[in-house]
C-alpha positions in Angstrom: 7.5 -14.8 36.4 11.1 -15.5 37.4 11.4 -18.7 35.0 9.9 -16.6 32.5 12.8 -14.0 33.0 15.6 -16.1 33.1 14.1 -17.8 29.5 14.0 -14.2 28.1 16.0 -12.9 25.5 15.8 -9.3 27.1 14.0 -7.7 30.4 12.6 -4.3 30.5 13.1 -3.5 34.1 10.5 -0.7 34.3 11.0 2.1 37.4 9.2 4.8 38.7 11.5 7.8 38.4 9.2 9.3 41.1 10.6 6.6 43.5 14.5 6.7 42.8 15.1 4.1 46.2 12.8 1.8 44.8 14.7 -0.6 42.6 14.3 -4.4 42.8 16.9 -6.5 41.5 16.6 -7.8 38.0 17.1 -11.2 37.0 21.0 -12.1 36.8 23.1 -13.5 33.6 19.8 -11.8 31.2 20.1 -8.7 29.1 18.5 -5.9 31.2 16.9 -2.5 30.1 16.7 -0.2 32.7 13.4 1.4 31.7 12.8 4.8 34.0 9.3 6.0 33.8 7.8 9.3 34.0 10.7 11.5 32.4 8.3 14.1 31.6 8.0 14.8 35.5 11.6 16.0 35.3 13.5 16.7 38.9 15.2 13.0 39.1 18.1 12.5 37.1 18.6 9.2 35.4 21.4 7.6 35.7 24.0 7.8 32.5 24.9 3.7 32.0 24.3 1.3 29.1 20.9 0.0 28.6 19.2 2.5 30.6 16.2 4.4 28.8 14.2 7.5 30.0 10.5 7.0 28.7 7.1 8.7 29.3 3.9 6.5 29.3 2.0 10.0 29.1 3.6 11.6 26.2 5.4 8.7 24.6 9.0 10.7 24.9 11.9 8.5 24.5 9.6 5.0 23.7 11.1 5.5 20.2 14.6 4.8 21.5 13.4 1.9 23.3 11.6 0.5 20.4 15.1 0.9 18.3 17.4 -0.7 20.9 14.9 -3.7 20.8 15.1 -3.7 17.5 18.6 -3.4 17.3 19.0 -7.2 19.1 16.7 -8.9 16.5 18.9 -8.1 13.7 22.3 -8.3 15.5 21.6 -11.8 16.3 19.3 -13.3 13.7 21.2 -14.1 10.1 18.0 -15.5 8.6 14.5 -14.5 8.9 12.5 -13.9 11.7 9.4 -16.4 12.6 6.6 -14.9 14.9 3.7 -16.7 13.8 3.0 -19.6 16.4 2.3 -22.4 13.7 5.6 -21.5 11.3 7.1 -22.2 15.1 5.8 -25.2 15.4 6.0 -27.1 12.4 10.0 -25.8 12.5 10.1 -27.8 15.5 8.5 -30.7 14.3 10.8 -30.9 11.7 13.7 -30.3 13.3 12.6 -33.3 15.6 11.8 -35.4 12.6 15.6 -34.5 11.1 17.0 -35.2 14.5 15.3 -38.3 14.4 16.6 -39.3 10.6 20.1 -38.9 11.9 19.8 -40.9 14.8 18.5 -44.0 13.1 20.2 -43.5 9.8 22.8 -46.3 10.8 20.5 -48.8 12.0 17.5 -48.7 9.8 16.7 -49.2 6.3 16.3 -46.5 4.0 12.4 -47.1 3.9 12.6 -46.0 7.9 14.8 -43.2 7.3 12.1 -41.7 4.7 9.5 -41.7 6.7 11.2 -38.8 9.3 12.6 -37.0 6.6 9.0 -36.9 4.4 7.8 -36.1 8.0 10.7 -32.8 7.8 9.3 -32.1 4.7 5.3 -32.3 5.5 6.3 -29.7 8.2 8.5 -27.5 5.8 5.7 -27.3 3.3 3.0 -26.1 5.9 5.2 -23.0 6.4 6.1 -22.3 2.5 2.4 -23.7 1.2 3.8 -26.9 -0.5 1.9 -29.3 2.1 -1.0 -28.5 3.7 -3.4 -30.9 5.8 -7.0 -30.3 6.0 -6.3 -29.1 9.9 -3.8 -26.1 8.4 -6.4 -25.3 5.3 -9.3 -25.2 8.2 -7.2 -23.0 10.8 -6.5 -20.5 8.1 -10.1 -19.8 7.1 -11.0 -20.0 11.0 -8.2 -17.3 11.8 -8.2 -15.0 8.3 -10.7 -13.1 6.5 -10.3 -15.0 3.2 -12.9 -13.5 0.1 -14.8 -15.7 -1.5 
């Protein structure tokens, strides 16, 4: 859990508002939102600090404010599209690796060898755009989505 938290973009540090003395320390160096649950019960003041949110899991009070704060992170930090599909992410990593290989070998290989890497990058990106598709990709689409006949 600590390893995953250290690699996270943001941590939702959820605290039970009815137990104010129990506040374990979240990992340092990662943007943390302190989320105080059970705000519908009253009786405990939420600390007034940046990135603190009072919510109720039962009534959903305050959840929209937390959702907006999380969404703002995406719009503030991204200049392009947000990739959420695991197949697309995998294709982007393969394209990046192929392009890096082409750049590394550009000075000491023939054009034909460089074209192999460039073609691999093109194919990987084509899986996202629909320009190229292997039989495995087509089978995956039919297996994972309801496609009418």
